[in-house]
N, C-alpha and C positions, 0 to 999 in steps of 0.2 A: 504493500500500500504506500509506504513512505518512499516514493521514487524521486528523491531529491538529488540533482546533479551535485557533484563535489565542486564547491565554489571557492575552495581555498586558493588554488592556483589562479583562478580568475581574479579574486580579490587582490592578491599580491601583484599580479600583472597590471591591474587597473591602477593601483596606488603608485606603482613605479612609473607608468606612463604619465599620470597626472603630475607627479613630482618633476619628471624631466621636462614636461611641457611648461610647467610654471617657471623652472629655472631658465629655460631657453628664452621665453618671452620676457621675463622680468630682467634678465641680464641685458637684453637689447634695449629695453626701456631705460635702464639705469645708464647705459652708455649714451643714449639720446639725451637724457636729462642733464647729464654732466657736460656734454658738449654745448648745451644751450645755457649753461650756468644757472640752472633752476635750483631752487632751494632744495637742500638734501632730503627734506621730508617728502618730496615728490616721489622719491624712489625707496626711501626707507619704510614708509607706511605700507606700500604694497607688499613688501617682503614680510612685514609683521602679520598682515592679513593672510598671506600665503601660509605662514606657519600655523596660524589658528585654524584655517580651513582644512589644511592637511590633517591636523589633529582630529578634527570632526570627522573627516572621511575615514581615517583609520579606526576611530572609535565605533563608527556605524558598521564598518565591515566586520569588526570583531564581535560586536554585540548582536547584529542582525544580518539576515540574508539580504544582499543588495537588491534583489528583485522581489523581495517579499516583505517590504517594510509597510508599516501602517502608522496612523496617528501622528504623533510628534516627529517620528523619524522621517516621515514624508516631507514635513516642513524643513527639517535639517537637510535632507537630500536635495530639496529645491534650492536652498542657499548654496550648497556645495556645487550643484550643477550650474547655477548662475555664475559662479566664479570660474569654473574650469571649461565648460563647453565652448563659450565664445573664443577661448584662446586657440582652439583648433583652427578656426578661420584666420586668426592673426598669425599663428605659427606658419600656416601655409604660405601667406604672403611674405613673411620674413625668410622662409626657406627659398622661395623663388628669387627674392632679392639677393640673398647670400650666394645662391648658385650662379646668378648672373654676374655678380662681382668677382667670384672665383674664376669664372670663364673669361672675364675681361682681363684679369691679372695674368692668367696663363697665356692668353693671346698676346698680351703686351710683352711678356718675356720672350715669346717666340719671335716676335717682330724686332725686338731690340737686339739686333746683331751688330757687331762692329762694322762700321762702314767708313771707308776712306773718302774724305771730302777734300777737294782741292779748291781753295778759295784764293783767288788772286787779289792780293791786297797791295796797293801801291805804297801806302805809308801808314804810320802808326795812327794817324788821325782817322783814317778810314776804318782801321781795326776797332778803334774805340767807338766810333759811330755805329758800326755793325753790332758790336757787343751790347751797346746801350739799347739799340732797337730790339734786339733779341730778348733782352731782359724785360723790357717793357711789354713785349708781346706775351712772354711767358707769364708775367705777373697778371696781366689782364685776363689771359685764358684761365689761369689758376683761380682768380677771383670769381669769374663767371661760373666756372665748374663747381666751386665751393658753394656759391649762392644757389645754384640749381639743385645741388644735393640737399642743402638745408631746406629749400622749399618742398622738395619731394618727400623728405623725411618728415617734415611737419604735417604735410597733407596725409601721408600714410598713417601716422599715429592718430591724426584726427579721424580718419576713416575707421580706425580700430573700434570706435564706439558702435559701429553698425552691428557687428555680431552680438554685442550685449543687448542692443535694442531688439534684435530678432529673437534671442532666447527669452528675454523678458516678456515680449509680446506672446511668445508661445506658452509661457507660464500663466499669464494673467488675462489674456484675451482669447487666444485660440483654444486653450485647454478645455474649456467648457462651452465652446461655441458650437453647440450641437446642430448638425446639418441633417436635413431629411432628404434621403435619396428615394426616388420613385421609379420602380422597375416593373415592366410588364413581363410576365413569365408565361409563355405558351407551352401548355402541357397536352400532348396528343391524346392522352386517355382521360382528360378531365371531362366529367359530365357537363353537358351544356347548361344544365340547371345551376351549376356552380361557377359559370363564367362571370367574372367580375368580383369574385370573392377577394377580399383584401386581408393580407397577413403582414403584420409588422414584426420586424426582427431587431433585437438589440443583442449585443455580445460583449464579452470581456468587461463586465462591470468592475471587477477589482475593487470591491467596496472599501478595502483598506487604503486605497489611494485617494479617497475623497476626504477633504477636511471636515465635512459634516454632511447632513442629509440633503442640503439644498441642491447640489448638482443633479442627484437622482430625482429629486422633486421636479426639477425642470424637465427631465426625461419623461416622467409620468405625465406631466401636463401636455407635452407634445403628443404623446401616444393617445391621450384622451381626446385631444383635438382632431386627431386623424380618424378616430372611430373605426379601427380595424375589426374584422370579424374574429381574428385570433391574434395572439401575441406569442412569439417564440423567443427564447433566450438560449444562445448557443455557448454556454459554459463560461468558466472562470468567474464565479460569483465573488470569490475572495482572492486575496493574495496568498494567504496560507491558513489562517486560523478561523474557526467558525464564529468567534465573537465579533469579527468584522461585520457580520450581517446586521448587527444592532444599528449600525450607522444608517442603513437603508430600510430597516424592517418596516417602519410605518408606511413608507412609500410603496415598497414591494407588495405589501398586503392590500394596498388600494388599487393595484393594477387589475383591470377588469376588461373582459372581452366576451362577446356572445358565445364563442366556442372555446373560451378558456385561455389560460396562460400555460404554455407547455415549454419544457426546457430540457437541456442535456448538460452533462458535466464537462469541465475542461481540465487541463493538466494541473493548474494551480489548486483546483479543488481536491487534489490528492496529495498536496505537499503538507501532510500532517500524519498523525498517528491513526491507526484503525479506529480508535475510540473517538477521536476528534472528527474523522471523516463521517462516521455514523451520526454524530451530533449535527454536522453540517447538513447532511441529507435530510435528517428529521426537521431541522430548522427551516430549510427551503420549502419542504412540503407543508409544514405548519403555517406557512404564509400564503397558502392557497395556490402554489405553483405545482403543476402536474409534471413532476420530474420523471423523465423517461430514461431509465437505466437499462439499456438493451431490451427495450420494449416498445410498443406502439399503441396509439389510440386512433379510433376512427371518428372523424368529425363530419357532420352533415346528417342527412336522413336517408336511410335505405340505400337505393342504388345511386342517389345523388350525394355521394360522400367521397372523401379522400382519406388516405392513411397518413398520419404524421408519426414517424418512427424516430427514436433517439438512441444513439449508442453512447456508451461510456467512452472516455478518451483513449485513443490510440495515436501515438506520435509523441515526439520529444521524450523518448526512452520509456514510454508507457504502452502497455498492450492490454487495455481493459475492454476494448470494444468486442462485442459478439454480434455481428451483423445478422447472422443466421437466426439467432435467438430473437433479435429485434423484429425480424420480418416473419417470424413463425406464425402461420395462419393467414398471411396476406395472399389474396387471390391473384391470378395472373392478369386480371383486367383492372385491378385496383391501382389508381394513381398514387404514387408514394412520394412524400416529401421527407427527407432524412435530415435530422439535426445531428451533426457530428462536428465537434469543436475544431479539430485540426484539419486544414484543407488537404494535407498530404494523404489523408485517408481516402480521398476520391480516387487517386491513381492506384493506390494500394489494393483497395477492395471493392470499389464501386463501378468504375467505368468498364463497361463490357462484361461485368461479372455479377452484377446484382440488379434486381428489379427496383431501381430507384430513378425517378424522373428528375427530381431536383434535390440537391444536397445544399444545405445552408451551414456555413462555417464562420469562424472568426479567427482568433489566435494570433494573427500577424500584427494587428493594430495598424495595418498600413505602414508599419515602420515608425509611426509617430513623427517622422520627419520626411519631408519630400517637397516636391514642387508641382503645383497645378497651374497650367497655363494654356489657354486657348483649347481646352478639351483634352490636352495631353497631361499625363501624370507620371511622375518618376519618384521612386523612393529606393533607398538601399535594400529594402525588403525584397524587391523583385530579383535581386541577385542571390537571395537565400531561398526564397519560396517560388516555385514555378507558378503557382496561383496565389497571389498575395493581396489582391483587392479587386472588388467588382465581379462582373459576370463572365463565366467561361462556359463554353459549349463544346461537347464532343458527340456528334451524331444527335440522337434525341435526348441525351442526358445533359443536364445543366448543373453548374456549381456557382454559388454566390458566396464571396468572402467579404464579410462585414468588417469595417475598420475599427470597431469597438467604441465604447464610450468611456472606459477608464484608461489608466496608464500603468505601465510597469517600468521600474527603474526611474529615471528622471521624470518628475511630474510636469511634462511639457509636451506640446504638439506644435510642430512648425510645418505649415503647409499641408498637413493632413488632419483636418478637423474630426472630432468624434462624430459617429454616424448612427442614425436611426433610419432603417430601411423599411419602406412600405411597398410590398409586392401586390400587384393586381394579377390574379390568375386568369388566364385566357385559354379557352378550349381551341383545338385545331380548327382552321377554316374548313368549311363544308367541302370545298373542292380539293382539299389536301390529298395528294396522291393520285389525283386524276390527270390523265394525259391531256 
């Protein structure tokens, strides 16, 4: 049950990277400040702050799991992240500049070869004039070059505030800027009487990442305004401990839909002892959530119905899913929507292998960092997960990966806002398959 990755090496590596990052950036800042004859406190204070923040980081890593923090630890992690994360952008610019300067120096040494020059000089006065002109030219060029370097250096350090603004905005603005995505899902076997049925999905609540109940209260209000026929939650109710549910208990109990609130478990819901996991499952069900652990429910009436199945988590070093058990008793004509937390499960056991029309997942958080521009979306998560956000299709089967509403690790989102998805189910066109 307690499938927790060993994070000792990760914590040591993270602390080392952050320490080297701080030393690299602050040493450049110190050099810049001294050249500008700034007051010594301009560079002494950042070093003092660096020592304090590094102490907080080490304390948190020793006291808690970096990706399973809750309560006050999340606030501390936010402060630590605000100090370190922007420096990655600053360090990148400094590295490019240092590499450019190194290249210039190497190129200059290669070009600076002894060369014989024959200068015809008629008398000493001409030599003096030539030497004076050369000295003036060199002084002027040196002054212009130094002024240009000073201007570029000042501009570069002024721009270093941008990463801090981006990270700060990701913590206080984008973090709980819940976005509603509306998606039409065409299901070939969907009864026509159910065409237009609306299902809302949320995922990756991570209750321990919230400072209080208000973010989830906003999620509930949005869901109420959408008036879906059913609500589904695809795992990761908590970061680690069942007591985290207390933060959202009142709002979770108030979630209502005509066909109920159905859910599956995620990997974080297993990061605890067997006793704690049993308490978590009981707590979720006590709040009126129909938790599907390798089981299914039929929603609708008679022939006009669909099957919603849910598997326990498989993925991220866990193998709790039993898809055969979840689909036991499902007929060949039944349309099936599967709730499975980890999207890698789709390729592992669903596509071309199981009677599943649509699989709804989460887990990736969309990377929590990325860029959305003119309909294009990029995140580092896409280099880790083949299916990382949005809708994917293979033949008649579809997968949707929700970007989540909570966070893990740094409490921020940059360019990837938290997501509430509202699906409208559509039956296949009448002429589908006709020549």
